[in-house]
BAVONU-36830 format. One record per residue (C-alpha): x, y, z; residue number from 0; residue in one letter. Coordinates in Angstrom, 3 decimals. Each point is the difference from the previous one (the first is absolute). Example, Ala and Ser with C-alpha at 12.3 -4.5 7.8 and 13.67 -1.06 7.14 Angstrom:
! residues 2
{node {12.300, -4.500, 7.800}, 0, a} {node {1.370, 3.440, -0.660}, 1, s} 
! end
This chain:
! residues 70
{node {-106.898, 80.232, -162.516}, 0, m} {node {2.579, 2.667, 0.042}, 1, f} {node {-0.987, 1.866, 3.329}, 2, w} {node {-0.578, -3.946, 1.940}, 3, d} {node {3.158, -0.640, -1.113}, 4, s} {node {1.594, 3.472, 1.883}, 5, v} {node {-2.432, -0.842, 2.929}, 6, l} {node {1.389, -3.652, 0.762}, 7, a} {node {3.706, 1.299, -0.470}, 8, g} {node {-0.552, 3.280, 2.199}, 9, l} {node {-2.036, -2.960, 2.838}, 10, k} {node {3.223, -1.536, 0.335}, 11, v} {node {1.105, 3.174, 1.779}, 12, l} {node {-1.965, -0.730, 2.670}, 13, t} {node {1.252, -3.018, 1.134}, 14, y} {node {2.986, 0.149, 2.895}, 15, w} {node {1.880, -2.644, -1.507}, 16, e} {node {0.564, 2.213, -2.877}, 17, t} {node {1.863, 2.352, 2.165}, 18, y} {node {1.616, -2.411, 2.426}, 19, v} {node {1.440, -1.687, -3.375}, 20, a} {node {1.251, 3.279, -1.387}, 21, g} {node {1.921, 0.620, 3.641}, 22, l} {node {1.888, -3.203, -0.286}, 23, e} {node {0.524, 0.880, -3.343}, 24, y} {node {2.029, 3.123, 0.882}, 25, l} {node {1.401, -1.835, 2.847}, 26, a} {node {1.848, -2.631, -1.974}, 27, i} {node {1.140, 3.037, -2.058}, 28, i} {node {0.859, 2.483, 1.566}, 29, f} {node {1.592, -0.975, 3.457}, 30, i} {node {3.034, -2.269, -2.095}, 31, p} {node {0.433, 2.874, -2.215}, 32, m} {node {0.176, 2.121, 3.132}, 33, a} {node {2.496, -2.429, 1.404}, 34, i} {node {2.243, 0.103, -2.876}, 35, v} {node {-0.133, 3.884, -0.129}, 36, g} {node {1.172, -0.059, 3.629}, 37, m} {node {2.905, -2.527, -0.731}, 38, i} {node {1.160, 2.077, -2.832}, 39, i} {node {-0.097, 2.825, 1.695}, 40, e} {node {2.339, -1.135, 2.868}, 41, k} {node {1.943, -2.411, -1.788}, 42, s} {node {2.381, 2.096, -2.674}, 43, e} {node {2.030, -3.204, -1.383}, 44, s} {node {-3.085, -2.314, 0.447}, 45, g} {node {-2.488, 1.854, -1.330}, 46, g} {node {0.560, -0.607, -3.456}, 47, a} {node {-0.269, -3.346, 0.310}, 48, a} {node {-3.086, 0.101, 1.962}, 49, v} {node {-1.380, 2.253, -2.553}, 50, g} {node {0.602, -2.528, -2.620}, 51, c} {node {-1.406, -2.817, 1.984}, 52, l} {node {-3.314, 2.025, 1.188}, 53, s} {node {-0.471, 0.444, -4.332}, 54, m} {node {-0.142, -3.919, -0.120}, 55, l} {node {-1.608, -0.524, 3.292}, 56, f} {node {-2.952, 2.560, -0.202}, 57, l} {node {-1.771, -1.099, -2.976}, 58, p} {node {-0.067, -4.113, 1.633}, 59, v} {node {-1.815, 1.447, 2.672}, 60, l} {node {-2.423, 1.638, -2.062}, 61, q} {node {-0.350, -2.910, -2.203}, 62, v} {node {-0.555, -2.388, 2.911}, 63, a} {node {-2.836, 2.630, 1.629}, 64, f} {node {-1.830, -0.345, -3.567}, 65, h} {node {-0.176, -3.510, 0.255}, 66, f} {node {-0.485, -0.504, 3.577}, 67, g} {node {-3.285, 1.935, -0.355}, 68, l} {node {-1.222, -1.865, -3.315}, 69, t} 
! end
């Protein structure tokens, strides 16, 4: 019974949709983080404001992605 559950869980890794969803998640999370990082590096005075706004905006993206999948 336990090993059947383990095998069923491992079979999920054979579906290509699993990897596409993982890549979408990485794109949705890391691309905005990279953009914010570049803005903070280039801007001396506005970097702090962009950093604070990104701390509010990036979790919203994560929640939207999570509810978009379910």
